[in-house]
C-alpha positions in Angstrom: -0.5 -0.5 -0.2 2.0 3.4 -1.3 1.8 6.1 1.6 -0.4 7.9 0.4 -3.2 5.8 1.0 -2.4 4.4 4.0 -3.2 7.7 5.0 -6.3 8.5 4.0 -7.3 5.1 5.2 -6.1 5.9 8.9 -7.8 9.4 8.5 -10.8 8.0 8.2 -10.5 5.7 10.5 -9.6 8.6 12.9 -12.0 10.2 11.4 -14.6 7.7 12.3 -13.2 6.8 15.8 -13.6 10.2 16.5 -17.2 10.9 15.5 -18.3 7.8 17.8 -16.3 8.9 20.3 -18.5 12.4 19.8 -22.1 10.5 19.0 -21.4 8.1 22.5 -20.6 10.9 24.5 -23.3 13.0 23.0 -25.4 10.2 24.4 -23.6 10.0 27.3 -24.9 13.5 28.4 -28.8 13.1 27.1 -29.0 10.3 29.5 -27.2 11.8 32.2 -29.3 14.6 31.5 -33.1 12.4 31.2 -32.3 10.8 34.1 -31.9 13.6 36.3 -35.6 15.5 35.3 -37.9 13.6 38.0 -36.0 15.1 40.9 -35.4 19.2 38.2 -38.9 18.9 38.2 -39.3 18.4 42.4 -37.3 20.3 43.1 -38.3 23.0 40.9 -41.9 22.6 41.8 -40.9 22.6 45.9 -40.2 26.0 45.0 -36.1 25.5 45.9 -34.9 25.7 42.1 -35.2 27.8 39.3 -34.3 28.5 35.7 -31.3 32.1 36.1 -31.2 34.1 32.5 -28.7 32.3 31.5 -30.0 28.8 30.9 -28.9 27.2 33.8 -30.6 25.9 36.7 -30.0 28.0 40.4 -31.1 28.1 43.8 -33.5 31.6 44.2 -33.8 31.5 47.7 -31.6 30.3 50.9 -33.2 26.7 50.6 -30.4 24.4 49.2 -31.0 20.7 48.3 -29.3 18.2 46.3 -26.4 20.8 44.6 -24.4 18.1 43.4 -27.6 17.3 41.0 -28.1 21.1 40.0 -23.9 21.7 39.8 -23.8 18.3 37.2 -26.9 19.7 35.0 -25.6 23.0 34.8 -22.7 21.1 33.6 -23.9 19.1 30.8 -26.3 22.6 29.9 -22.9 24.4 29.2 -21.4 21.2 27.2 -24.3 21.1 25.0 -24.5 25.2 24.6 -20.5 25.5 24.1 -21.4 22.5 20.9 -24.1 24.3 19.5 -22.0 27.5 20.0 -19.2 26.2 17.6 -21.9 24.7 15.6 -23.3 28.1 14.8 -20.2 29.4 14.9 -21.8 32.1 17.8 -20.4 33.1 20.8 -22.4 30.5 24.0 -23.4 33.5 25.8 -26.0 34.3 22.9 -26.6 30.5 23.0 -27.4 31.0 26.9 -30.0 33.7 26.6 -31.3 32.0 23.6 -31.8 29.1 25.7 -33.0 31.2 28.8 -35.3 32.3 27.1 -36.9 29.2 24.9 -37.2 27.8 28.6 -39.2 30.5 30.1 -42.0 30.0 26.9 -41.9 26.2 28.5 -42.5 27.1 32.0 -45.0 25.5 34.4 -47.3 28.2 36.7 -45.3 28.7 40.1 -41.9 27.7 39.1 -39.0 29.9 39.1 -37.9 32.0 36.1 -35.1 35.2 36.3 -35.2 38.2 34.5 -33.0 39.8 32.5 -31.7 42.2 35.1 -31.2 39.3 37.7 -35.0 39.4 40.0 -36.3 36.2 39.8 -40.4 36.0 39.0 -42.4 33.0 39.0 -44.4 32.0 36.6 -47.4 32.3 35.4 
């Protein structure tokens, strides 16, 4: 096999391997986020957490529960937002604000949300 064909073969193999790794990692994030959803919904219904104006979970008051779940969710959201920003050739901040606006439209009555000025309010 000549060197050019070898390089192309190796390159295609590595590209395929990278795609599989990225796909598996993305599926892993999706699974983790789906698994956390019941806990997050319960915390929202109890008024313990809310959605801030950047698309992340936050504690609007002094009561804190399941901080590890909130931190893990926010970390995965950051990873997803970063991937979207890279794909769309924009900044993470733009994606965060866009996602926060989407979350607001889907919020359940009584859930805590943070407005653009940082003030917390209950969704109606």
